N, C-alpha and C positions, 0 to 999 in steps of 0.2 A: 783403458782407457777411455771415453764418455762424451757423446755430444747429444747437444737437445737442439731441434728444431721445432718449429710450428709450422703446419700444415693445414691451412684452414681453421677448421674447428675440433682437429685430431691433435694431441701433444703426440710426441715419436722420442721415447729415449731409448737410448743404444746403450748398454751397461756389459763394458768389457774389463778385461783385467780383474776377472772374478774366477780365475783360475785356482782351482786347490792342486796340492802338492800332486796328483793324480790327473791335475787337467779333465776332471769330471764335465764342468760347464763353460760357455763361452759366447761371448757375443750376443745375448740375448736383446731381441729388442721389443720395445713396449708401445703399443698404440694406444692411447685412451679417447672416446670421445663421448661425450665434448669436453674440448680442453679450453678454458678449467672448466671445472667441474659445473654443475649448475643444479639450483635448488626449485623442485616443481612439488606443489602441493605440502607436503610438510616432512618430503625427504628429499636423498640425492641418491640419482642412480648413478653406477659405477660401472662401465665399461672396459676392458682393458684386453686388446687382442697380443698374446704375448708370443713372439716369432723365435723360432728356434733354427737359426743356421743348419747349413749341413754340416754334420758332424758335431752340432752344439751342442746334443748332451750323450757323453758314452753309455753303452748298451745295456750297463749293470746299475747305472744312476739314477738317482732319484732327486727330486728336490720339493719342497715344499714352500711357498710363494704364500706369501701373507701380504695382503695391501694394508696400509696403515692412514685413514685419514687424520692429518692432527694426531693425537694421543690415542683415535678410536681404530683397533682393530678391526680392519672386517674379514669377511668367511678366509679361511683359505682355501687353497688349490693344490693337489699334488700332481707332479708331473715326472714321469718315469722314462726311460729307456725301454728298448725293445726286449730286453733279457732281465729287467727287475721284477722282482716279485711286487707286488701288491696291487691294489685297483685303481692307481693313479691314472691319468690320461697318458696313454703311451705316444712317444717320437720317435719314430724309426730313425736310427744314425743317421744312415748316409745322405738322404734326402731333408732329413729334417720334418719339420712342419709347425703349425699355428695351433695353438689350445686360448679358445675365447674364454671369457670371466665377467660374468656379470653379478652383481648384488645392490642391492635399495636399503640405506640405512637413511632412519630417524633422523633427521637435522637436529643440529646441535650448532650455539652460537658460535662457537671455536673455529665451524669448519669455514667461516666467511674469510680468515685470511690464513690460511696455513696449506702443506702441501699436502699432496695424495703422493705416499712412499710405495716402495716394496721391500721386505726383507723376507728372510726364510731360512731353513734348512737343509745342508744340502749331506746325501749319505749314498751309501754303497750296501749293496750287500746286508742290508739293515743297521748298518755301525755309521754314526756321526762321523762326518769328514770334516764339515766346515760351516761357516754360515755364509748364509748371499748376504751381499754388502747392501747396506740400506741405500737406495737409489732414489733420487724423486723422478717425479714420469709425469705427475701435473700438477695445475697449481688450482687451490679450491679458494673460496666457492663464489659463482654468478649467485646473488641472491634479488636482483631485480624485481620479481614478485613482492616483494616485501613493501615496495613501492607503492601499492595499493592504498589509495583513499579508501578509509575504513568511513566512509560519507556517506551512511545510509538514510535514506528519506523516510519520512512519516508522511502517513495520507491525514488529512482535514478533511472529516464529515461535510460534503454543500449542505448551505440555506435551501430549503423552497420558500424562498422569500419573492411575493409577486407585488410589484408595487400597484398594480392595477388588479381587485380581485371582487368577484361579484358577489353579493350580498343580499340581504331581506330583512322586511321588516313587515310586520301582521298585525292585524287588528280584526275584530270580529263585531257585527252589529246582529243584536237580538232581537226575535220578531213574535208578537202573540200567537195563539193558534188561529190558524188558516188564515193568517193576517200577512201583508208583504209593505205595509207603510212605518215607516220609520219614526217611533216615539220620540219626542223632545226628550225625556228624560234618558232617552240611550245616546243623545248626544253631549250627557253630562258624564257618563261614567265616564271612570279614571282612564281604562284604556283606549278610548277615543279623543280623549282631552292630548293624550299624551301622542297619539298619531295624529293630530292638529300641530301639535308641538312640531312633530317630529317632518313635516311638510313645511313648518315654517321655517326651519332651520337648515333644511334640504337647500331651501331657495334659494339662501344666502351664503352656500357653499359649493367653492367651486370645485371642492376634490368628489362630490355627491352628483351623479349623473344618470336620472331617473332613465329604464327601458322599460318596464311595463308594469302594468297595475292586472294583476288577476281576481277575479271575483267569483266565487264558488257557493250558490245558494243550496239551499239544505231544505229538507224537511221534517218532523217526527212522523215515524211509523203510525199514524194513528189517520182515520179519515179515507176516504177514495185514493187509490194509487195513483189514477189519471189527473186529478186535482191537484195531489201533491207534487209530482211533476210538472205542472203549471205555475204554480204556486214556487218551486223551488226558482223558476226560471225570474219570476216576478223579483224575489229576494233581493237576485242578484242583480236587476236591472235598478232594483232601490239604492243596493250598493252604490253603485257609480254614480248615480246621482247625488247620493250623500257624499261621497269623495271629491267630485267636482263641485259641490259646494264650499266644504272647507276649505279646497287649494283656492277658490275664489278667495275666500275670507282672508288667507294667508297670501297670498298673489302669488299662488306656487302654477306659473303657467303649464312649466311642462306635466302638470298633472292632470290639468283641463284636456290635453290633448288626445288623440285618437291612437295612446299605446293601451287601451282596456280589454281584457280578454274576460266574456261571461258564460258560467256556465252552469246551468242547474241541474243538480243531480239527484232529484226527487230525495226519495225516504232515504234515511243515512242509517242503514242496518249496521254497518260497522262503527260507526260513532256509538250507536245504541249499546253496541257489546263492550266499549269501550268505557261508560258512563257507566255502565252495568257493574262491570268489573270494580270501577273505582266504589263503589255507592255502599253505604251503610247498611243495604238491605241483606235481612238473612242469608247465608251462603245458600242453605236448600231451597229458596224462593228463586234466589239467583240460577241453581241451575233448574228448575222447574222451566222458568222462563226460557233459556236456553234452549231446554230441549221441544220448547214448544217452536222456537222460531227455526228452528232443526227440522222438525217434522211435519211443517206444513210453508211448502212452498209458495202455494197463491198470498200474496200478501192482505186479500181481505178475511180470509180464512184467518191468518196472524191473527189481526186484529181482532176480532170476535173472538178467539181464544183467550187472547191477553184480557180482554173487559171482562171474558167470564169469570178470571181470577178476582176479583172483585176488591179485598183489602190491597194486593198486590199492584193490580193495576192504578189505584189511586198513590200509591206509592211513586210509580212508573211517572204517572200524568202531573205530580208535585215535583217530583226532585231530578228526573232523566228528560223527559219528551222537552220540555222548554228551553233545553240545552244544547236541542237538536234542531231548533228553530231557528236557522241563524244564515248569516252570508259570511264567509271567510274571506278578509281582505289582503292579500298580499304584493308587497312593492318590491321588484326586482331592481337591483340599480346595482351601477360600478362605484365603486369608491378609488378614488386614488392614494396611496398611502403615504407616509413623511416622505420630505425630500432626503437626501444621504446628509445634506448638513443636519436639519434636523434629526436623523435619526442618529448622527454623533454627538450632537447636544444632548440629545436623551438619553444614551448609553452611559453618559457620564453624570448627568446630573437626576436622574430619574429612571434607571435602568427596570426598575419594577413597575413602570407604567408600559413597557414593552412586552409585546406576546413573543415567542418562544425564535420564529423563523426571523421576526423583526432582529433580534439579540444575535443570531448566530449572523445573519446578512451585517449588522451595523459593526460587528467584530472584524468584518473583512473592509471597513472603509480607513481603517488605520496600520498606519506599520510601526507601530509602540507595541512590543511583545507585552510589556505588562499593563496596557490598557486590554488589548486583547484578551488577557487572562483572565482579567478582573470583569469582563463583558461575560467570559464563557463560565465563570464562575457565578453569574446571577443568574446566566440560564440553568446551569446545573443546579441549584437552589431552588427554583421556583416551577422549574419542569423537569423532577428528578424520574420521571418513567423515561425520558428519552437520553440515549445513551450517546447522543452526538457533543452538545456541548462537553460531557464528560472527557471525548475522546480527544476533541478538540483543545481542552485545557490540558490534556498530558502533551499534545503537539506541541503547545508554549513551552512547556516546562523541557522535552528535548532538546527545542531549541536553543533554550537557555542552559543546557548540558545538565540538567538537574535530573540526573537518570532515574533515583529512586521516585520521585514522586511521578516521572513518566510512565514507570512502571506500574504504578499505583493506580494511576489514573486510565491506561487503557485497560490493566484488568476489571477493574471499576465497570468499564464501558461495557468489556464484555460478558460481565455478569449480567447487565441488564440486559443486553442482548446480544447473541454469538454472532458476530461477524467478523467479516474476512478482513475490513480498514485496521479496525485493531488489532488483531492480530498479524498482518503486517507489521504495524506497530511495535509490538513486542517483539519481532522478529529483529526489528532495527536497535531496542535497545539490548536485546541480546549478540547482535553482532558487534555493537560498540564495545560490551561487556568482554569479548574474544570469544563467546560462545557461540561457535560458529556451527555445532551439530543441532544443537536448540534453535537458532535464527533458523537454519535449511527447512525443519521439521514443521515451524510456525509459517514460513514463506509458502511450503508446499499446498497448507490449509489456505491462504491466502489469496492463490490465484485468481483472476480474475479481476482482484480490486482495484486495481491501476497501475501506471505503466513505471510508479515507484517497487512494487511487487519485484517487475523484472529486473529493475535497475540493481536492486538488493541481490538479487541471484545474481546476478552478473559477478559482484563483488565476491559472494561465497564460491563462485565459477572460480577466479583467479587464484583463491587461496587454494583451492584443490586442485590445480594443475588443470582444467578444463577450459582453454582458450576460446574456441571457435564458442563455446556452448557461452562463453563471456559475452564474445564478440554479439552473437544474437541476441542476447538477453538486453545488451546497452542499446541496441536499436539504431535509428539515426541519428541519434542527438552526439553529439561532439562534445566531450567529456576527457578529462584527464585518464579515467580508469579504461574508458573507449580505446583511449591511442594505448597505453599500457597493454591492455589485450592483445593488440595489433600486434605491437611489439614484440610480447612472447610470441606468437604464432609464427613469424617472421615473415610479418607485412609491415616493411618497414616503412616504404614508400606512404602506406597509407595511416599507417602510426602519425609520422611527421607530419601528414596531412589536416588527422584529428585534432594534434596537439594544435594548428595553428587557426582551426577554427573553433578550438573552445576560450574559453575565459581565463584558460591558463596558458594562455601563447606567450606571457611576459612574465609569466611567474618563475619563483627558483625551481619547483618541481617541474614547470613545461619546460624549461632552459636544458634544465640536466637530462628529462628523458630524450630531447631533441639530440643532447652532446652523446646519450648512449645509442642514438639511432647513426649517427654520423661515426662514432667507435665501429659498429657493426658491418656499417657498409666501407670501411677502410676509406674514410671521406675525414681526412686529420682535420683540414682546416674547420669545418662542421662543428666537430668534437670541440676541439681546444674553445671556438668564437663562443659556442653556447653554455660550454663550461665555463667561460669567463664570465657570462650576464647572470648564470645560477648563482657562482659564487660572489658576482656585486651585491645580489638580493638575501644571500644565505648563507654566511662565511663556514657555518657548519659543515659546507659540503665541501670544502678545501681538503678538509681531514679524510672525509669518505671520500672520494675519488681518489686521494692518493693509495688508496687502500681498495677499492672497488676492483675487481677483477676484469668487469666489462670494458676497462680501460688498460688492460695490461699490454696490447700489443704498441702503448703511448708511453710506456712507462720510461722509455729510452729517450724519447720524443724531448728536445730542449725547451719547445712551448709550453708542452703540456708540463715537466718537469718545472718550469719555472713559473707556473701557475699556481701547483699544489705544493710547494715546498714550505 
């Protein structure tokens, strides 16, 4: 006789009527936990407790028990009576006893809809006496972890676009030796005329807001130090007067107000060294002049020594000193950049006219993936030293499911500059391809790059059967995968709440997951109603549900049967 009952997650099978002619075994009871079997990670763990009742095994008998999961034989276990020879697990004749058996087997697709059975050989004194009748002891296999969405996430690099930027424009006025008056001919120089034109354009441009005008006066390092200090200040004052006069001519009112800062810097030795280095003077003579400057700290002594160089000093007087007798004028202003609409239009019509940050920002202003890709490709071409546009183009390819193109872009970006964001994105490509080992390796190198890294790690955690780690990595965001991890960890109420708070609340997979929650909590109506909604959205789920061991308790329920048949 044989009977089967279900108690919680355990399946208990009582195998009787397997008495040999010698009556060596009787009434073995098998308890499988969990039942149905469950797949976690990439394997199925089998735990069976075999109970031998009082006088259930003869003293000299032995039995080799082999569990079979479908057509796959698991490891065998030998049990023997108290007087049998061998190395098996010993069971005393009169009290009986229990042998616990465990094995872990790599998952195969055939395990999803099969049975766990036992078979074996019975012997006495080393001689075969019969077979252990094949007996089903559990259903197999729950494969709910396979429901995980491989919706790996990529990260787009951010732009540094600023609508308002602080910028500057500059010019300079040159003076004659020992003088601070501005010559009329100086006002006709191209840089002064360009500066005047800029003041005119700025006056009528609402996107330019003047902030300050700094004027620094300098003197060349010859003559008396005290006079040169005063002279540099006078040159700064003369520069201010010149700027105000130019501003009046073009009616730029802001440039006539008190936004000036003046500074007389005296003798410009730093500028002297720069101009000397750029000059055509013989290199040996350059070094001699520099040594004189470094040896003599007193300005008047330095000048005397330079004058003593004769021809060298004349070269300095003709080619270097005139460039140092100047006032530098720097206008600092805030410039308001293009509006969103202007950027969108230019990104399509004249993308080459935009700067890198403008292009990266412009790509965020459209939802059209092809337009985004086009903008990123212009940025990639025009600014090849920056990896961000390269990475972001890969992100678009990923969203378009063009994984080979995406991978190439991410590798190129990481080659330009090794970075955690591109490594996360390469992990996403590997994950979609099913290479979870590679994805895990890359994600470890991408830590800190963003919440996407944690989400992607959560998917790997589910594939590995580490559900609590997955819950932690998914964070507070309600997603299908977060709900799945909660369900697999046994937190059924939280799983239902998570799916109801997610965008999958009314999707086919969302309803299916809620049906599983209902089945696991013995709420038949919840299971059936959600399964009905799931099948209405995805008819293929009818066949899946009819075989899914998650619903094994409902297989005999009339409402369930009518739904899936």
